[in-house]
N, C-alpha and C positions, 0 to 999 in steps of 0.2 A: 934286963933284956939285952942280949948281945946284938952286935951290929948286923949280923947276917939275918937274924930273925926280924929286925926292924925294917930292913930293906925289903924283905919278902912281903911283909904286911902292906908296905907302901905300894909295892907292885900290884898286889891283889886288889887294893882299893882303886888304883888307877885303871886296872883292867875292868873292874866293875863299872866305873863311870863311863869308860869307852863303850862297854857292852850296852849300858842303858841308853847312851846317846845314839848308838846304832839302831837299837830297837825303836827309839823315838822317831828317827829319820824314816825307818821302814813304815811305821804306823802312819806318820804324817803323809808320806808319799802315797800310801794306800788310800788314805782319806781324800787326798786331792784327786787321785785317779778315779776312785769309785764313787765317793759321795759328791765331790765338787767337780767331777769331770766335765759335765755338760756346761757348767758355768765358765770354766777356764777355756774350754774348747770354743765356746761362743766368743769370748773375749779375744782369743787368739785369731779367730777368723775376722773379727772386726779390725784388728790391728793389721793383719796381713792382706785383707781384701777390702776394696773400697770403690765406690763410683766416683770417677773423676771427670772434670769438664774437658770436653774436646772442642777446642776453639774452631770457629768457622773461618773459612778463607775470606780475608777482607776483599772488598770490591776494588776495582781499578779506578784510577783518576786519569782522565784524558785531557788533552789540550783541545782547542776549538776544531782542529782538523783530524782528531782521532789519534794523535801521537800519545804514547804512554808517558805520563808524568810520574806515576807511582803504581806499583803492582806487587803482589805477593808471589814470590818464587818458591817452589817446593825444594826444600833441602831434607836430608835424611840422616838418621842415626842408625848404625848397623849393629845388630845383635845376632846371636846364633843359638839355635835349639840343637844341642849336641846329640839328642836321642833319636832324631829323625833319619839321618842318613844310614843306609845299609852298611854292614861291616866292610864288604869289598869296596864300596864306593869311598868310604872314609879312609881305609888303609891306602887305597890307590892314589887318592888326591890330597892327603894331609900335608905332604911335603911341599907340593906345588902351591897349595892354598896359603900355607904359612909364609912362603917366599913372596907371593903377591901382596899379602897384607903388610909385610915388612917393608917392601919397596914403596908401596902406595902411601902408607901413613908415616913411615920414617920415625916411629916412636919406640919400636921394639925390634929386636933381632928376629931372624927366622926361627931360631931355636926357642926363643921366648914365646912366640906365637904358637909354635907346634906344641910346646908344653901346656899352654893355656887350653888349646883345643882338646888335647888328649886327656887332661885332667877333668875337663868339663864332661867328656863322654864317659869316662870311668866312674864319675860320681853321679851320672844321670841328670846333669843340669839341662833344664829346658829353656833357659834364658841367660845368656852371658853376653855382656856388652863388649864388643871387640875393640872399639875405639870411641872416645867421646867427641872426636872431630866430626863436623858436619860435612856431608858430601852432597853434590848437586845431582840433577837428574841424569846427566851424561855419565857421571861417575857410577851412578847406580846401574845404568845399562851395561857399563864395562864390567862391573863386579859380577853381574848375573851371568857372565860368560866364563867365570873362573871355575876351576875344579870344585866339585861338591856343590857349590852354589848353583851351578848350571842345571842341576836336577830339579830346581823349582822350590817353592816355599815348603811344600809338604814332604818332599823327599830329599831336599838339599839342606833344609834347616835355616836358610838365610832369612832374617827378619829385618825389613827396612821400615823404620818408623818415620812418617812424614812430619816435618817441621816447617811451617811457613815463615819466611823472612821477608820483610818489606824492602823493596828495591826501587831506586830512582834511576831510570835509564839515562837521564840527562844530568846525573850527579847532583851538584849543588844549585842548579838552575831553579830559581824561585823556591828554594827549599823551605824558607820560613813560611811562605804563603801556603804551600802544600801541607807543611806541618808534620805532626807526629802524635801518637798515642802510646803512653808507656804502660807498664804492667799494672799500675794502679788506676788505669783509666783517666789519667791526667794528661794534658797535652796542649797543643796549639794548632792554629791554622785550620785548613779544610779537613784534615784527618780527624781532628777533635770536634770541630763544629758539626760535621756530618757523620759522626761516629755511629749514630743510630741506623743510618743507611748503610754505611761502609762495613760496619762490624758484623752484620748478619745475625744469626741466632745460633749460639753455641749448643752443642749436643753434650751427651755424657756417655761414658763407657765404663765397664767393669775392669778393674786392675788388681793385680796381686803384687804385694811387696816381697821382694826376694833379697838375697844376700847383697850387701853393699848399699842398701837403701834404695834400690832400683825398683821402679814400678813397671810391671810387665802387663800389657793388655791381654784380656781374656774375652773370648766371644761369649756374649750373653744375650738372650732373647730380649732383655729389657733395655739394651743399648739404644740410645736415641741419636740419630744421625744429625750432624750440624747442617744448618742452612747457610749457604754462602752469602756474602754481602752484595749489595747493589753497587753499580758503577756511577761515577760522577763525570759529566762532561762539562769542563770549565770553558771560560771565554778566552783563556790565555792563548796567544799566538806564539808558538815556540820560537819562531825565527825572530820576531820582534822582541821577545823576551831576551834572547841572546844579544841582540843589538843593544838593548837597554842596559843590561848588566855590564857589557863591555864598555860602553860610553861612561857609565857611572864609575866603574872601577878605575878607568883611566884618569878621571877627574879627581877621584879620591887619592890616588897615588901622587898626581901632580901637585895637589894642594896639601897633602899630608893631613887630611881632615879626620875628624873623629867618627862621624856618622854621615850617612847619605841615603837618599831614597829617590826613586822615580816611579811615577804611575802614568801609564798611557791609557786613555779611555776613548771609546767610540762615542761621538757626540750624540747621535740620535737614539742609540740603544742603551747607553750607559754601561756597555760591556767593557770590562777592564781587559785590555789586550796584553799588558805587561806591567809587572810590579816587582820592584827590586829594592832591597834594603841591605845596606852594607855597613859594617862597623869595623873599626881598627882594633887590633890587639896590641898596639903600641910598638910592634916590631916590624912594621911595614907590610903586614898581612891583613886582608880584609875578608870578612865572611858574614853570612846572614845569621844574626843571633836574636834579633827582635824585629817585629813588624811595625816600624815607626809610622808607616803610611796609614795604617788603620788603627793603631793603638797608642801612638805617641801624641802628646799634646804640646803644641808650640805656639808662641806668640807669632802671628802671621806677618807682623811688620807691614811694610808698604803695600803688600798685596791686598791688605784690608782696605786700602783707599778706594777700592771698587765699591765696597759697602758704603763708605762715606759719600761717594758721589751719587750713588742711588738715592740715599736719604736726602741729600741736598737738592737734586734735580726733581725728586718727587714732592718734596715738602715746601719748596720755595720757587721763586721766579728767577733764580740764578741761571745765567746763560754761560756757555763755554767761552764766549768772547768777552765777558765781564773781566775787569782787571782787578788785581789785588797786589798790594805792596808787601813784598816779603823782606824789604830792606836789605840788610847785610847778612841775612840768613839766620837771624836770632830774634827770639821774641820771649817776653816774660809772661807767664801765666801763674798767678797765685804763688809768687816767689820762686817758681821753677822755670828754668830756661829750656826752651825748645829750639833745636838747631836743625838747619839743613846741612846736607853733606858737602855742598860747594863752599869753598873757603870764603869767598867774598859775597856769597848770596846770589840771588837771581834778580833782585830789584823788583820793579813793577812788571808783572806778567799777567797773561790771561789765565782764566781758570783751567782751560785746556792745557796750556803750557805747564801750569802748576802740577797737573796730574802726570803729564808726559815726562817731566823732569823730577817728579816725586818730591815735591816740596812739603816737608813736614809743617813748616810755619804756615803755609797757605791753608793746608787742610785744617790745622788747629784753629786758625782764625775764622775760617768759614763756618766750621761746626760750632765754635763757641758763640759766634754771632747769631746763628740760626737756632741753636738748641741750648744755649747757655742757661736760659731760664726754664727750660723744659727738657732736661737731660733724659727723662724717661721716654720721651717721644723718639729720641734717637735709638735708645735700646729697643723700643718697640719694632723699629725697622729690622734690627738684628733678629728678633723673634720671628718676624714675618718672613724673613729669608731662610728660616729653618736652620739657623746657625747655632742656636742655643740648646738644641736637643740632639742626641745621637742620630745618625742617619738610619740606623737599624740594618746594617749590612749583614752579609751572610757569614762573616767570621766573628766568632764570639770574642769578647774582650774589648769591645769598643768603649772608650771612656766617655764620661759626661763632660761636655765642654765647660770651661771655667769662665764665668763672666761676672764682673762686678756690676751691681745695680744700685741706683740712687737710693740712699737711706740705709743701705746695708753696711756692715763693718768693712772697712777698707776703701769705701768710696769717699773721695774728697773733691775739692774744686778742680784739681789738675786731672782728675780721672777722665773727664770728657775730652779735653784736648789731646791727652795721650791716646785715648781710644781712637781718635780721628785718624791716626796713622799707625794703628795696629799694635798698641801696647795695652797691658791690663786686660787682655782677653786671650784665651787659649783654646784652640780647636785642633783637630787632626788635619794633616795635609790633604787627606781624601775629602774632607769637608770643604776645604778651600777650593779644591779642584771641582767639586760638584757645583759650586756657585759660578765659577768661570765657565764651566760647561753649559750652564743655563743661559748665559749671555750668547754663547755660540749657537745654542739650540732655540733661538728666537724667544727667549724668556722662560722656557719650560724647564724646570729643575727636576731631574730624575735621580732615582736611587742607583748608585753604582752596583753592578752585577758581576759576580765572579763565577757562579755556577749556573749553567744554562739548563741542564736536565739531570735527573736521576733516572738511571736505566737498569733494567734487568735483561741482560742479553740485548736484543734489539727492541725490546718493549720499553716505552717511556712510562715510568711510574709517576713522575712528577716533573712539570716544566715550570721554570721561573721566568715570568714575563717582566718587561720593563714597568717599573712602578713610578708614577708621577708624585713627587713631593709637593710641588708648587706649580700650578698651571701657568702662572705669569708672575715673575718676580718684580716686574715694573711695567710701566706703560711703553707702548711702541716708540713714542717720542723719546723717552729716556733711553730706551734700548739702542736706538740709532746713535745717540750721542756717546753712549758707552763704547760702542764698537769703533766709532771714530777715534776716541781717546786711546783705546787699547792698541789700535793699529798705529796711532801716532807715537806711542811709547817706543815701538820698534823702528819707525821711519825717522823720527826726529829726537826721541827722548833717551832715557837711560839705557835702553837696549838696542840702540842703533848699531852696535857692533855686530848684530846678527841679521841685519837687513841685507838686501841686495841679492835675493834668491830669485828663482823662476816663479816663485809663489810668495804670497804675503803671509806674514806671521802677525798675530795680535796677542798681546799679553802684558804682564806687569812684573817688574822686578821687585824684590823684597830683601831688605837687610834689617835684621833685628838683633839687638844686643842680648846676650844670654843672661838670664836671671839666675843667680847663684846665692842661696841663703838670704834672699830678700834684697840683694844688691845687683845692679847691672854691671857686668864686667866688660872688659875690652875684647871679649870674644864674641863672635857673630854667628847667626844663622842666616845663610844666604839662600835665596829662592828665586825661581821664575815659574810663573804659571800662565798658560795661554792656550791658544788653539790655532789650527791651520787646516787648509788654506783659508785665509781670512775672508775671501769673497764667498766661499761655500764650505764652511767648516765641516770636516769629517772626523778629526781627532783633536782631543784636548789632552794636556799633559801638565804635570807639575814636577819640578826638580827642586830638591832641598838638600843642601850640604851644610853640615854643622861644624863650626870651628875650623875653617880653612886657615892654614898657616902660610905666612909669606906676605908679600906686599899686596896681593889681590884679596880683597876682603868684602867685595860687594856682589850682590846678586847678578849684576850685569856682567861681571868678569869671571865669576865662578860657576853659577848655575845656568845662566842663559846659553853659554856655548854648548853645554850638554844637551839642552833642549834642541838647539839648532842641529847638532850632529844626529840626534835621533830622528828629528823631523825630515832632514835631508835623506836619510836612509829610507824612511817610509815613502817619501815622495818618489824616490828613484825606483821603488819596487811596485808601487800602486799606479798602474797606468790610468786608472779612472781619475786620479788627481790632476793629470796633465791637461793643460789647455792646448787646443789644436794649434800647431805651428802654421805659419803662412806658407802656402804652396808657391812654387815658382810661378805657376800659372794661377792667377788670382781667381779666375772663374771659368766655367765652361761657356761655350758660345751662347747657349740658350739659358744660362743661369741669370737670376735676378740679383742685382746688388742689394745690400742691406739698407732698406729704407723703412724706418719705423715711425717717424713723425717729424713735424717741423712746420715751416711757413709754406702755405699751400702754393703760392705763386712760384717760390723757389723750387719746390719739389716737382711741380708740373713742368717747369723749364728744364730741370735736370732729366726727368723721364723722357721728355721730347728729344733731348740731345742724345740719349742712349737708345732711342727707338722703342721705349716701353710704353704700352698703352695705359692711360690713367682714366679712372672712372670716379668723378667727384660726386659725393652724395650731400655736400653742404657748400654753402657760400662763405663759411667762416674763414677767417684769415689763418688760423692755426688748426692743424688737422693731425689725426692719427692715421696710420696706414694698415692695410691688410691685403695679403696676396689674393688675387682672383685669377686663377689660371696662369696665363703668361702676362697678366697685367697687374695693376695695383689699384685698390679701392682707397679713396680718400674720404675719411669720415670725421665728424665733428669731435674735437677734443674738448675736455672739460675746461672751458675758459669763460668766465663771466665776471661781471663787476663784483668786486669784493669776495670772489671765490678763488680758492687755490687751484691753479691749473694742473693738469696731468702732464708731467714732463718726462715720464718714464719712457726710455727708448730714444729720446732726443739726443742730439749732440750737445756738448757742453755749451757751445756758443748760443744755440737756440734756447736752451733751457734757462741759462742765466739771464738772457735778454727778457724772456717771457716772465720769469719770476720777479725780476726787479721792476718790470713794467707794471706788475700787479701790486707793487708796494711792499714786497717782502725783502728782508735782508738775507742774502744767500751765503751759506758756508758749505764747502764741499770737501770731499776726500776721494783720492784715486784719479784714474785717467780713463778716457773713453766715453761711452754713452752713459746716460743716467740709468742706474740699476734700481734705485729706490729713493724715496723722499720721505722726510720725517713727518710731514703733515699730509694727510690723505687728500687726494684730489676732490674738489667740490666742497671742502670745508670752508667756513666763513673766515675771512681774513680780519684780524684785529690789528689796530694800529701798532706798529713796531714789532710785529711778529717776525721771528727768525726761522728760516727753514734750512735743514741740512740735507744735502743730497750726496749719494754715494755713486761714484762712477766706476765702471768696470768694462 
């Protein structure tokens, strides 16, 4: 066979295979179109068309006065239906529209935009995305005035798809408390904790998938409209929040600290008026990254000595005037050394001075003596004060307090003395604040509140009222002593650097070493927690600053000044906190002087000198007074043998004379007239009883 014939045969064979392959393609195509057509058409529709979720607009979050803390702002994505504009409208406006798009988005030239629009029209595209950049409502209004677009949705072809973006009008103010929710429905703060209210109810709509993987909305009768979320009204005071964050930030910068927090709470209601958490990035910048106030566990240090004193005063006959020898400021417990922060110690001091000067040795000795053989009883007081269980606040993520208990792993002989001054026990700063707030609130411990109401427009869907956790944390007698000591800390003790104001502050400093991998380091957590004004508390607050650097390492020098700065600002803005100033003219001509009680003969003589009519209803030596028109009624005071007299309203001189005459040992705090007494009037006097009076 010659070469020519061989080549011809091969060509014919190849042609035959090509022909057979072509016939097979035609047959298969026909089979798909005719026999399997419905199957593949249905699959194509499933791929190209789908119902998709339409997210509801999230509700707003407001401050206590209605200022917006978080809201959803409408942004838009712009697309174009090139088949809708009429020919003359399209031809007349295409150049100008391309120019406007180029100038506005700055991502393509005028020529590129014109080519995109012309190609879309020639190919009959009903949905082409002009730019992936989001625009706001004002931009949308501006675009609707552009050529072609100004003809409206059905004749101009402009498609504006709404996209909600969360916005914080006050930027980073209280950002971590407000929180967030991400695409996976994970988050933090109020946004996450109240997501069921804020998130609303999503709807769904019919979409078509077109070239470029873009989903285009299509009207369908089965579309379900989304239901917008409800609004939250918080307790936060935006002005106080700003003051709080500014004061904390200044201290963080000054001390180059790692982390810090402040919480300011209203005493009677438990409403949190400000909450700030700042962390360092190591480069001199501070931001909110974690809510330490509600979710951080810290050893409270010396602020826990308030719990120690409650247990001692309630469980024993210890008095504030009792003395205890702290020696040179060191004591050994179970081969472990307990130290005071003073270099040479405090020596022999009273129990009140031990608290005011924050003696670790004194607290450890007192607790070991009273509870050394029954440590569980001391822990029982912690349980009774609701410190061993979460508060149950409105923000999720609150941790379980960590407490060592007798008989459990980790408990040893030194555990109780350590616990006496705040080690071996971890709670949140908000928990500590709730306890001090209870002292300010006459013993009633209440749950802190961050959200006041859930609202739909002006309708309140749910209101959150003050919840009482403990009706009475201790007896009235103990409560008065606690208040005396807390005021003494600022007047004479570790926080005397913040005294000397127009109002009185009560509180406790705290300094605790940081525990790292089971070892205490030479880094510290400094704190101050208290309330003001001390005579009629309205606000309580806690300041905590972790790992301050420099020579200032104690709560008195790091945290307490922040408390003072915030308190001063609140006092200057809240006129209700101010006590009346003396007038140049002390009284009107017909006004009565302040006469509340005292020795009857002296009061009668005084009234006669001032020309004031007196009406005596008793022959008793000591009397109480009541105004009767332009005169004064003198009536019997509670004075009797072996009975505690009623000295409220009396001058200090009269009160101390009468009480000591009754056989009572008197201790006092403050200046002026007697505002309260630790033992109720009419109670029977026991030998050696001590009474504490508060003057104001």
